[in-house]
TORKOL-4160 file (C-alpha; in steps of 0.2 Angstrom, whole numbers, padded with zeros to 4 digits, m for minus):
404
<pt num="1" X="0000" Y="0000" Z="0000"/>
<pt num="2" X="0014" Y="0012" Z="0004"/>
<pt num="3" X="0023" Y="0007" Z="m0011"/>
<pt num="4" X="0008" Y="0011" Z="m0022"/>
<pt num="5" X="0005" Y="0028" Z="m0014"/>
<pt num="6" X="0024" Y="0032" Z="m0016"/>
<pt num="7" X="0024" Y="0028" Z="m0034"/>
<pt num="8" X="0008" Y="0038" Z="m0037"/>
<pt num="9" X="0016" Y="0053" Z="m0029"/>
<pt num="10" X="0032" Y="0052" Z="m0040"/>
<pt num="11" X="0021" Y="0052" Z="m0056"/>
<pt num="12" X="0024" Y="0069" Z="m0065"/>
<pt num="13" X="0012" Y="0083" Z="m0063"/>
<pt num="14" X="0004" Y="0076" Z="m0047"/>
<pt num="15" X="0005" Y="0084" Z="m0030"/>
<pt num="16" X="0008" Y="0074" Z="m0014"/>
<pt num="17" X="m0011" Y="0074" Z="m0011"/>
<pt num="18" X="m0014" Y="0067" Z="m0028"/>
<pt num="19" X="m0029" Y="0079" Z="m0031"/>
<pt num="20" X="m0021" Y="0094" Z="m0041"/>
<pt num="21" X="m0007" Y="0095" Z="m0055"/>
<pt num="22" X="0009" Y="0104" Z="m0050"/>
<pt num="23" X="0007" Y="0122" Z="m0056"/>
<pt num="24" X="0025" Y="0125" Z="m0058"/>
<pt num="25" X="0028" Y="0111" Z="m0071"/>
<pt num="26" X="0012" Y="0116" Z="m0080"/>
<pt num="27" X="0017" Y="0134" Z="m0081"/>
<pt num="28" X="0035" Y="0130" Z="m0087"/>
<pt num="29" X="0028" Y="0119" Z="m0102"/>
<pt num="30" X="0014" Y="0130" Z="m0107"/>
<pt num="31" X="0023" Y="0143" Z="m0118"/>
<pt num="32" X="0033" Y="0131" Z="m0128"/>
<pt num="33" X="0017" Y="0121" Z="m0133"/>
<pt num="34" X="0008" Y="0137" Z="m0138"/>
<pt num="35" X="0023" Y="0143" Z="m0149"/>
<pt num="36" X="0023" Y="0127" Z="m0158"/>
<pt num="37" X="0004" Y="0128" Z="m0161"/>
<pt num="38" X="0005" Y="0146" Z="m0167"/>
<pt num="39" X="0019" Y="0142" Z="m0179"/>
<pt num="40" X="0010" Y="0128" Z="m0187"/>
<pt num="41" X="m0005" Y="0139" Z="m0189"/>
<pt num="42" X="0005" Y="0152" Z="m0198"/>
<pt num="43" X="0012" Y="0139" Z="m0210"/>
<pt num="44" X="m0005" Y="0132" Z="m0214"/>
<pt num="45" X="m0011" Y="0150" Z="m0217"/>
<pt num="46" X="0004" Y="0154" Z="m0228"/>
<pt num="47" X="0001" Y="0138" Z="m0239"/>
<pt num="48" X="m0017" Y="0142" Z="m0241"/>
<pt num="49" X="m0013" Y="0160" Z="m0247"/>
<pt num="50" X="0000" Y="0153" Z="m0259"/>
<pt num="51" X="m0013" Y="0140" Z="m0266"/>
<pt num="52" X="m0025" Y="0155" Z="m0268"/>
<pt num="53" X="m0013" Y="0165" Z="m0278"/>
<pt num="54" X="m0007" Y="0150" Z="m0288"/>
<pt num="55" X="m0025" Y="0146" Z="m0293"/>
<pt num="56" X="m0028" Y="0164" Z="m0297"/>
<pt num="57" X="m0013" Y="0164" Z="m0309"/>
<pt num="58" X="m0019" Y="0149" Z="m0318"/>
<pt num="59" X="m0036" Y="0157" Z="m0321"/>
<pt num="60" X="m0027" Y="0173" Z="m0327"/>
<pt num="61" X="m0016" Y="0163" Z="m0339"/>
<pt num="62" X="m0031" Y="0154" Z="m0346"/>
<pt num="63" X="m0040" Y="0170" Z="m0349"/>
<pt num="64" X="m0024" Y="0176" Z="m0359"/>
<pt num="65" X="m0018" Y="0189" Z="m0346"/>
<pt num="66" X="0000" Y="0183" Z="m0346"/>
<pt num="67" X="0007" Y="0198" Z="m0337"/>
<pt num="68" X="m0005" Y="0196" Z="m0322"/>
<pt num="69" X="m0002" Y="0177" Z="m0322"/>
<pt num="70" X="0016" Y="0179" Z="m0320"/>
<pt num="71" X="0014" Y="0192" Z="m0306"/>
<pt num="72" X="0003" Y="0180" Z="m0296"/>
<pt num="73" X="0014" Y="0165" Z="m0299"/>
<pt num="74" X="0029" Y="0175" Z="m0292"/>
<pt num="75" X="0019" Y="0180" Z="m0276"/>
<pt num="76" X="0014" Y="0162" Z="m0274"/>
<pt num="77" X="0031" Y="0155" Z="m0276"/>
<pt num="78" X="0038" Y="0168" Z="m0264"/>
<pt num="79" X="0027" Y="0161" Z="m0250"/>
<pt num="80" X="0029" Y="0143" Z="m0254"/>
<pt num="81" X="0043" Y="0138" Z="m0267"/>
<pt num="82" X="0035" Y="0121" Z="m0271"/>
<pt num="83" X="0017" Y="0126" Z="m0271"/>
<pt num="84" X="0013" Y="0119" Z="m0288"/>
<pt num="85" X="0016" Y="0101" Z="m0281"/>
<pt num="86" X="0005" Y="0104" Z="m0266"/>
<pt num="87" X="m0011" Y="0109" Z="m0276"/>
<pt num="88" X="m0024" Y="0095" Z="m0278"/>
<pt num="89" X="m0034" Y="0099" Z="m0293"/>
<pt num="90" X="m0053" Y="0097" Z="m0292"/>
<pt num="91" X="m0053" Y="0090" Z="m0310"/>
<pt num="92" X="m0039" Y="0082" Z="m0321"/>
<pt num="93" X="m0031" Y="0095" Z="m0333"/>
<pt num="94" X="m0031" Y="0082" Z="m0346"/>
<pt num="95" X="m0050" Y="0078" Z="m0344"/>
<pt num="96" X="m0064" Y="0088" Z="m0351"/>
<pt num="97" X="m0052" Y="0102" Z="m0357"/>
<pt num="98" X="m0043" Y="0092" Z="m0370"/>
<pt num="99" X="m0059" Y="0086" Z="m0377"/>
<pt num="100" X="m0066" Y="0103" Z="m0378"/>
<pt num="101" X="m0050" Y="0110" Z="m0386"/>
<pt num="102" X="m0050" Y="0096" Z="m0399"/>
<pt num="103" X="m0068" Y="0100" Z="m0403"/>
<pt num="104" X="m0064" Y="0119" Z="m0404"/>
<pt num="105" X="m0049" Y="0115" Z="m0416"/>
<pt num="106" X="m0060" Y="0105" Z="m0427"/>
<pt num="107" X="m0072" Y="0119" Z="m0428"/>
<pt num="108" X="m0058" Y="0131" Z="m0432"/>
<pt num="109" X="m0052" Y="0120" Z="m0446"/>
<pt num="110" X="m0070" Y="0120" Z="m0453"/>
<pt num="111" X="m0071" Y="0139" Z="m0452"/>
<pt num="112" X="m0055" Y="0141" Z="m0461"/>
<pt num="113" X="m0061" Y="0129" Z="m0475"/>
<pt num="114" X="m0076" Y="0139" Z="m0477"/>
<pt num="115" X="m0068" Y="0156" Z="m0474"/>
<pt num="116" X="m0068" Y="0161" Z="m0492"/>
<pt num="117" X="m0086" Y="0158" Z="m0495"/>
<pt num="118" X="m0091" Y="0166" Z="m0479"/>
<pt num="119" X="m0082" Y="0182" Z="m0484"/>
<pt num="120" X="m0090" Y="0182" Z="m0501"/>
<pt num="121" X="m0107" Y="0181" Z="m0493"/>
<pt num="122" X="m0103" Y="0196" Z="m0482"/>
<pt num="123" X="m0099" Y="0207" Z="m0496"/>
<pt num="124" X="m0111" Y="0222" Z="m0497"/>
<pt num="125" X="m0119" Y="0228" Z="m0513"/>
<pt num="126" X="m0118" Y="0247" Z="m0515"/>
<pt num="127" X="m0124" Y="0256" Z="m0531"/>
<pt num="128" X="m0124" Y="0240" Z="m0541"/>
<pt num="129" X="m0106" Y="0237" Z="m0538"/>
<pt num="130" X="m0097" Y="0225" Z="m0526"/>
<pt num="131" X="m0088" Y="0234" Z="m0512"/>
<pt num="132" X="m0073" Y="0224" Z="m0506"/>
<pt num="133" X="m0069" Y="0234" Z="m0490"/>
<pt num="134" X="m0074" Y="0250" Z="m0481"/>
<pt num="135" X="m0063" Y="0263" Z="m0472"/>
<pt num="136" X="m0062" Y="0261" Z="m0453"/>
<pt num="137" X="m0063" Y="0279" Z="m0450"/>
<pt num="138" X="m0069" Y="0294" Z="m0461"/>
<pt num="139" X="m0055" Y="0301" Z="m0472"/>
<pt num="140" X="m0055" Y="0315" Z="m0484"/>
<pt num="141" X="m0044" Y="0306" Z="m0497"/>
<pt num="142" X="m0050" Y="0293" Z="m0509"/>
<pt num="143" X="m0050" Y="0276" Z="m0501"/>
<pt num="144" X="m0044" Y="0260" Z="m0510"/>
<pt num="145" X="m0061" Y="0253" Z="m0509"/>
<pt num="146" X="m0067" Y="0265" Z="m0522"/>
<pt num="147" X="m0055" Y="0257" Z="m0536"/>
<pt num="148" X="m0063" Y="0245" Z="m0548"/>
<pt num="149" X="m0060" Y="0227" Z="m0546"/>
<pt num="150" X="m0049" Y="0226" Z="m0561"/>
<pt num="151" X="m0037" Y="0239" Z="m0554"/>
<pt num="152" X="m0036" Y="0230" Z="m0538"/>
<pt num="153" X="m0032" Y="0214" Z="m0546"/>
<pt num="154" X="m0019" Y="0222" Z="m0556"/>
<pt num="155" X="m0011" Y="0229" Z="m0540"/>
<pt num="156" X="m0011" Y="0211" Z="m0533"/>
<pt num="157" X="m0002" Y="0205" Z="m0549"/>
<pt num="158" X="0011" Y="0218" Z="m0546"/>
<pt num="159" X="0013" Y="0211" Z="m0528"/>
<pt num="160" X="0016" Y="0194" Z="m0534"/>
<pt num="161" X="0027" Y="0200" Z="m0548"/>
<pt num="162" X="0036" Y="0190" Z="m0561"/>
<pt num="163" X="0047" Y="0183" Z="m0547"/>
<pt num="164" X="0032" Y="0174" Z="m0540"/>
<pt num="165" X="0032" Y="0182" Z="m0523"/>
<pt num="166" X="0017" Y="0172" Z="m0515"/>
<pt num="167" X="0023" Y="0176" Z="m0497"/>
<pt num="168" X="0019" Y="0195" Z="m0500"/>
<pt num="169" X="0002" Y="0190" Z="m0507"/>
<pt num="170" X="m0002" Y="0180" Z="m0492"/>
<pt num="171" X="0003" Y="0194" Z="m0480"/>
<pt num="172" X="m0008" Y="0206" Z="m0491"/>
<pt num="173" X="m0023" Y="0195" Z="m0488"/>
<pt num="174" X="m0022" Y="0198" Z="m0469"/>
<pt num="175" X="m0027" Y="0216" Z="m0471"/>
<pt num="176" X="m0046" Y="0214" Z="m0473"/>
<pt num="177" X="m0059" Y="0202" Z="m0480"/>
<pt num="178" X="m0059" Y="0210" Z="m0497"/>
<pt num="179" X="m0041" Y="0208" Z="m0499"/>
<pt num="180" X="m0042" Y="0190" Z="m0493"/>
<pt num="181" X="m0054" Y="0187" Z="m0507"/>
<pt num="182" X="m0043" Y="0195" Z="m0520"/>
<pt num="183" X="m0028" Y="0185" Z="m0514"/>
<pt num="184" X="m0038" Y="0169" Z="m0517"/>
<pt num="185" X="m0042" Y="0173" Z="m0535"/>
<pt num="186" X="m0041" Y="0156" Z="m0544"/>
<pt num="187" X="m0034" Y="0165" Z="m0560"/>
<pt num="188" X="m0019" Y="0172" Z="m0551"/>
<pt num="189" X="m0014" Y="0155" Z="m0544"/>
<pt num="190" X="m0017" Y="0147" Z="m0560"/>
<pt num="191" X="m0005" Y="0158" Z="m0569"/>
<pt num="192" X="0008" Y="0155" Z="m0555"/>
<pt num="193" X="0006" Y="0136" Z="m0558"/>
<pt num="194" X="0008" Y="0138" Z="m0577"/>
<pt num="195" X="0024" Y="0148" Z="m0575"/>
<pt num="196" X="0031" Y="0134" Z="m0563"/>
<pt num="197" X="0025" Y="0118" Z="m0572"/>
<pt num="198" X="0020" Y="0124" Z="m0589"/>
<pt num="199" X="0008" Y="0113" Z="m0599"/>
<pt num="200" X="0010" Y="0098" Z="m0586"/>
<pt num="201" X="m0003" Y="0107" Z="m0574"/>
<pt num="202" X="m0018" Y="0108" Z="m0586"/>
<pt num="203" X="m0027" Y="0096" Z="m0575"/>
<pt num="204" X="m0032" Y="0102" Z="m0557"/>
<pt num="205" X="m0035" Y="0084" Z="m0551"/>
<pt num="206" X="m0030" Y="0078" Z="m0538"/>
<pt num="207" X="m0029" Y="0095" Z="m0530"/>
<pt num="208" X="m0044" Y="0105" Z="m0523"/>
<pt num="209" X="m0038" Y="0121" Z="m0530"/>
<pt num="210" X="m0023" Y="0129" Z="m0539"/>
<pt num="211" X="m0017" Y="0136" Z="m0523"/>
<pt num="212" X="m0017" Y="0119" Z="m0516"/>
<pt num="213" X="m0007" Y="0113" Z="m0531"/>
<pt num="214" X="0006" Y="0127" Z="m0528"/>
<pt num="215" X="0008" Y="0122" Z="m0509"/>
<pt num="216" X="0008" Y="0103" Z="m0511"/>
<pt num="217" X="0016" Y="0099" Z="m0528"/>
<pt num="218" X="0035" Y="0098" Z="m0527"/>
<pt num="219" X="0044" Y="0113" Z="m0535"/>
<pt num="220" X="0060" Y="0123" Z="m0534"/>
<pt num="221" X="0059" Y="0139" Z="m0523"/>
<pt num="222" X="0063" Y="0156" Z="m0531"/>
<pt num="223" X="0064" Y="0168" Z="m0515"/>
<pt num="224" X="0082" Y="0162" Z="m0510"/>
<pt num="225" X="0097" Y="0152" Z="m0515"/>
<pt num="226" X="0102" Y="0133" Z="m0513"/>
<pt num="227" X="0119" Y="0132" Z="m0504"/>
<pt num="228" X="0131" Y="0118" Z="m0501"/>
<pt num="229" X="0147" Y="0118" Z="m0491"/>
<pt num="230" X="0161" Y="0106" Z="m0495"/>
<pt num="231" X="0176" Y="0103" Z="m0484"/>
<pt num="232" X="0191" Y="0091" Z="m0486"/>
<pt num="233" X="0209" Y="0089" Z="m0482"/>
<pt num="234" X="0222" Y="0088" Z="m0496"/>
<pt num="235" X="0240" Y="0083" Z="m0495"/>
<pt num="236" X="0253" Y="0096" Z="m0499"/>
<pt num="237" X="0271" Y="0094" Z="m0506"/>
<pt num="238" X="0285" Y="0088" Z="m0495"/>
<pt num="239" X="0298" Y="0100" Z="m0489"/>
<pt num="240" X="0315" Y="0101" Z="m0497"/>
<pt num="241" X="0324" Y="0094" Z="m0482"/>
<pt num="242" X="0311" Y="0080" Z="m0482"/>
<pt num="243" X="0307" Y="0082" Z="m0463"/>
<pt num="244" X="0289" Y="0087" Z="m0465"/>
<pt num="245" X="0274" Y="0087" Z="m0477"/>
<pt num="246" X="0261" Y="0101" Z="m0477"/>
<pt num="247" X="0242" Y="0097" Z="m0476"/>
<pt num="248" X="0229" Y="0109" Z="m0483"/>
<pt num="249" X="0211" Y="0111" Z="m0478"/>
<pt num="250" X="0201" Y="0115" Z="m0493"/>
<pt num="251" X="0183" Y="0123" Z="m0491"/>
<pt num="252" X="0172" Y="0130" Z="m0504"/>
<pt num="253" X="0153" Y="0133" Z="m0508"/>
<pt num="254" X="0141" Y="0129" Z="m0522"/>
<pt num="255" X="0127" Y="0141" Z="m0525"/>
<pt num="256" X="0111" Y="0137" Z="m0536"/>
<pt num="257" X="0098" Y="0150" Z="m0540"/>
<pt num="258" X="0082" Y="0146" Z="m0549"/>
<pt num="259" X="0071" Y="0159" Z="m0558"/>
<pt num="260" X="0053" Y="0157" Z="m0563"/>
<pt num="261" X="0056" Y="0158" Z="m0582"/>
<pt num="262" X="0066" Y="0142" Z="m0582"/>
<pt num="263" X="0083" Y="0149" Z="m0580"/>
<pt num="264" X="0096" Y="0144" Z="m0567"/>
<pt num="265" X="0113" Y="0151" Z="m0561"/>
<pt num="266" X="0127" Y="0141" Z="m0553"/>
<pt num="267" X="0143" Y="0147" Z="m0544"/>
<pt num="268" X="0157" Y="0137" Z="m0536"/>
<pt num="269" X="0168" Y="0148" Z="m0526"/>
<pt num="270" X="0177" Y="0149" Z="m0509"/>
<pt num="271" X="0169" Y="0165" Z="m0504"/>
<pt num="272" X="0156" Y="0164" Z="m0490"/>
<pt num="273" X="0137" Y="0167" Z="m0493"/>
<pt num="274" X="0138" Y="0184" Z="m0485"/>
<pt num="275" X="0148" Y="0191" Z="m0500"/>
<pt num="276" X="0141" Y="0181" Z="m0514"/>
<pt num="277" X="0122" Y="0180" Z="m0511"/>
<pt num="278" X="0119" Y="0199" Z="m0515"/>
<pt num="279" X="0127" Y="0196" Z="m0532"/>
<pt num="280" X="0115" Y="0183" Z="m0536"/>
<pt num="281" X="0099" Y="0194" Z="m0536"/>
<pt num="282" X="0098" Y="0196" Z="m0555"/>
<pt num="283" X="0104" Y="0186" Z="m0570"/>
<pt num="284" X="0114" Y="0201" Z="m0576"/>
<pt num="285" X="0128" Y="0198" Z="m0563"/>
<pt num="286" X="0146" Y="0203" Z="m0567"/>
<pt num="287" X="0153" Y="0188" Z="m0558"/>
<pt num="288" X="0165" Y="0180" Z="m0571"/>
<pt num="289" X="0164" Y="0162" Z="m0564"/>
<pt num="290" X="0146" Y="0160" Z="m0564"/>
<pt num="291" X="0137" Y="0148" Z="m0575"/>
<pt num="292" X="0120" Y="0151" Z="m0583"/>
<pt num="293" X="0108" Y="0139" Z="m0591"/>
<pt num="294" X="0090" Y="0132" Z="m0591"/>
<pt num="295" X="0082" Y="0119" Z="m0580"/>
<pt num="296" X="0066" Y="0108" Z="m0580"/>
<pt num="297" X="0056" Y="0098" Z="m0567"/>
<pt num="298" X="0053" Y="0079" Z="m0570"/>
<pt num="299" X="0040" Y="0069" Z="m0561"/>
<pt num="300" X="0047" Y="0051" Z="m0561"/>
<pt num="301" X="0037" Y="0035" Z="m0559"/>
<pt num="302" X="0043" Y="0032" Z="m0542"/>
<pt num="303" X="0034" Y="0048" Z="m0536"/>
<pt num="304" X="0051" Y="0058" Z="m0535"/>
<pt num="305" X="0053" Y="0075" Z="m0542"/>
<pt num="306" X="0070" Y="0078" Z="m0551"/>
<pt num="307" X="0078" Y="0094" Z="m0557"/>
<pt num="308" X="0089" Y="0093" Z="m0573"/>
<pt num="309" X="0099" Y="0108" Z="m0579"/>
<pt num="310" X="0111" Y="0112" Z="m0593"/>
<pt num="311" X="0123" Y="0126" Z="m0589"/>
<pt num="312" X="0137" Y="0135" Z="m0597"/>
<pt num="313" X="0149" Y="0149" Z="m0594"/>
<pt num="314" X="0144" Y="0166" Z="m0601"/>
<pt num="315" X="0150" Y="0170" Z="m0618"/>
<pt num="316" X="0160" Y="0186" Z="m0619"/>
<pt num="317" X="0166" Y="0192" Z="m0636"/>
<pt num="318" X="0184" Y="0198" Z="m0636"/>
<pt num="319" X="0189" Y="0210" Z="m0649"/>
<pt num="320" X="0202" Y="0203" Z="m0661"/>
<pt num="321" X="0219" Y="0212" Z="m0660"/>
<pt num="322" X="0224" Y="0213" Z="m0678"/>
<pt num="323" X="0241" Y="0222" Z="m0674"/>
<pt num="324" X="0246" Y="0207" Z="m0664"/>
<pt num="325" X="0246" Y="0195" Z="m0679"/>
<pt num="326" X="0252" Y="0208" Z="m0692"/>
<pt num="327" X="0269" Y="0201" Z="m0696"/>
<pt num="328" X="0266" Y="0182" Z="m0694"/>
<pt num="329" X="0252" Y="0170" Z="m0698"/>
<pt num="330" X="0240" Y="0166" Z="m0684"/>
<pt num="331" X="0237" Y="0148" Z="m0681"/>
<pt num="332" X="0218" Y="0146" Z="m0678"/>
<pt num="333" X="0214" Y="0138" Z="m0661"/>
<pt num="334" X="0201" Y="0124" Z="m0661"/>
<pt num="335" X="0185" Y="0132" Z="m0654"/>
<pt num="336" X="0175" Y="0122" Z="m0642"/>
<pt num="337" X="0159" Y="0124" Z="m0632"/>
<pt num="338" X="0158" Y="0118" Z="m0614"/>
<pt num="339" X="0142" Y="0114" Z="m0605"/>
<pt num="340" X="0138" Y="0105" Z="m0589"/>
<pt num="341" X="0123" Y="0093" Z="m0586"/>
<pt num="342" X="0117" Y="0093" Z="m0569"/>
<pt num="343" X="0104" Y="0081" Z="m0561"/>
<pt num="344" X="0097" Y="0084" Z="m0543"/>
<pt num="345" X="0083" Y="0076" Z="m0533"/>
<pt num="346" X="0071" Y="0088" Z="m0524"/>
<pt num="347" X="0067" Y="0083" Z="m0506"/>
<pt num="348" X="0060" Y="0091" Z="m0490"/>
<pt num="349" X="0069" Y="0091" Z="m0474"/>
<pt num="350" X="0063" Y="0096" Z="m0457"/>
<pt num="351" X="0048" Y="0108" Z="m0456"/>
<pt num="352" X="0052" Y="0117" Z="m0473"/>
<pt num="353" X="0046" Y="0110" Z="m0489"/>
<pt num="354" X="0057" Y="0107" Z="m0505"/>
<pt num="355" X="0072" Y="0115" Z="m0497"/>
<pt num="356" X="0085" Y="0101" Z="m0501"/>
<pt num="357" X="0093" Y="0096" Z="m0517"/>
<pt num="358" X="0103" Y="0079" Z="m0518"/>
<pt num="359" X="0116" Y="0076" Z="m0532"/>
<pt num="360" X="0112" Y="0062" Z="m0544"/>
<pt num="361" X="0121" Y="0067" Z="m0560"/>
<pt num="362" X="0135" Y="0078" Z="m0565"/>
<pt num="363" X="0144" Y="0078" Z="m0582"/>
<pt num="364" X="0154" Y="0089" Z="m0593"/>
<pt num="365" X="0151" Y="0090" Z="m0612"/>
<pt num="366" X="0164" Y="0097" Z="m0624"/>
<pt num="367" X="0158" Y="0101" Z="m0642"/>
<pt num="368" X="0171" Y="0104" Z="m0655"/>
<pt num="369" X="0164" Y="0117" Z="m0668"/>
<pt num="370" X="0175" Y="0111" Z="m0682"/>
<pt num="371" X="0170" Y="0093" Z="m0682"/>
<pt num="372" X="0154" Y="0094" Z="m0672"/>
<pt num="373" X="0160" Y="0079" Z="m0660"/>
<pt num="374" X="0155" Y="0080" Z="m0642"/>
<pt num="375" X="0166" Y="0072" Z="m0628"/>
<pt num="376" X="0157" Y="0068" Z="m0612"/>
<pt num="377" X="0165" Y="0066" Z="m0595"/>
<pt num="378" X="0154" Y="0060" Z="m0581"/>
<pt num="379" X="0160" Y="0063" Z="m0563"/>
<pt num="380" X="0157" Y="0051" Z="m0549"/>
<pt num="381" X="0145" Y="0057" Z="m0536"/>
<pt num="382" X="0154" Y="0055" Z="m0520"/>
<pt num="383" X="0156" Y="0064" Z="m0503"/>
<pt num="384" X="0162" Y="0079" Z="m0512"/>
<pt num="385" X="0145" Y="0082" Z="m0518"/>
<pt num="386" X="0136" Y="0088" Z="m0503"/>
<pt num="387" X="0117" Y="0091" Z="m0503"/>
<pt num="388" X="0111" Y="0109" Z="m0506"/>
<pt num="389" X="0100" Y="0117" Z="m0493"/>
<pt num="390" X="0088" Y="0132" Z="m0497"/>
<pt num="391" X="0091" Y="0149" Z="m0488"/>
<pt num="392" X="0078" Y="0162" Z="m0490"/>
<pt num="393" X="0084" Y="0180" Z="m0495"/>
<pt num="394" X="0072" Y="0194" Z="m0492"/>
<pt num="395" X="0081" Y="0206" Z="m0504"/>
<pt num="396" X="0077" Y="0195" Z="m0519"/>
<pt num="397" X="0058" Y="0200" Z="m0517"/>
<pt num="398" X="0060" Y="0217" Z="m0510"/>
<pt num="399" X="0053" Y="0226" Z="m0525"/>
<pt num="400" X="0044" Y="0221" Z="m0541"/>
<pt num="401" X="0050" Y="0224" Z="m0559"/>
<pt num="402" X="0035" Y="0217" Z="m0569"/>
<pt num="403" X="0018" Y="0211" Z="m0564"/>
<pt num="404" X="0013" Y="0193" Z="m0565"/>
C-alpha cells in the first residue's frame, strides 16, 4: 500500500495529495506548446494563401492575361517555393479540357475551310457594284475601296510580280476580308502554276484548287538560294629537307539560284554566302565564274521529283587584236563549247518543304565546232557532292520589276 502511494506521488504533474497537478511544471511547459501551435497555424495560413494566388494565376493565364499570371505565380512561389506540387486539382487538366480543345480546333479548321465563302457572302452591294472593303474611319482622301475590281487585281499581280512572290500575297490577304478574297483569286494561282510547271498542270486533279497545287506539288523555290558547303583535307608537297609534309584544308561553296522563267545560275567559289548572295539577285551579274543555263522539273514514276539543268559559262566576245598578228600568220585555235549537265533530286527536310537538293548526276560536255563531235566526261557522285539546302533571301523579293 505504501509502495503504491509512493509511486503515485512520484508520477509527473501530481501533487503529494494526488488531487491537483503541480502548477510550476504546467506553467513551465505551457509557452513552448503554444509557440509550436502558433507556428503551425502560420504555416497552414501561408500555404493556403499561396494556393489561392497560384490558382488565381492559372485562371489569369487561361484568360490570356499573361502579365497578371506571372505576377501571381511569383507571389505564390515567394510564399511557398514548391506550391505547384502541393495543389490538388478538383478535376484532371487532361480531362474535359482536352476534349473541348479538340472540338474547338476542329471547328476552327472547318471555319478556315469555309472562310472564303463566308467572306464572299458578307460582301455588301452598293450602287450595283461590289464593295470589297470599307474605311475604318472617315477620311477626306480617296479610299482604296473606291477602285474598280480590275485595278485592284492588277495591283495584286504587281505584288506577286514576275518573281512569284506568293509570301507577300499571303501577307496582303491579312489586311481585310476584301483583300483575302482578292488574294484567293483562282486566276492568279493558275497563272503561277503555269509559270512553274507549264503545260503539265492543265489538270487540277487531284488537288482541290490551284493554290493547293502550288503548296503541295514539289517545286523549286525562287525567293532564295540553294547552298552547299564542301570541306576536305588535301596533302601538300614535301619540304626540301624531307622532314615534314604540309596538309591543306580546302573549303568551298556551291550556289544554285532558280528563276521562274526556267533559267538557273550556278557558282562554285570559296567565298562565303555573306559576300556572294547579294550578287545573285539578278541574272545580269558581273561575276565571271558564274554559269547560266536552263532547267526543267521531271516527275518520275517512283513519285520523286528531279531537277535537270544544262549550264554553261557566259560568252564574252573579245575584240580581235589585228596588230598582234600583223607580221606572222595566226594559227587558228580549235573552238569548243563547254556545258555541264546537272541532275538533282528535290526533297524536303525538317519543317520546310522542297528545301533540299541531292546530287544524282554531273557531267561535262565538250563540243568541237570544227567537227561537231562531243566528248562527255561523267563525274562520280561521292562525298564531295554535298546536298544543297535552301536559304531564303528577303532582298530578292524586295521590289517588283514586272507584274505577273
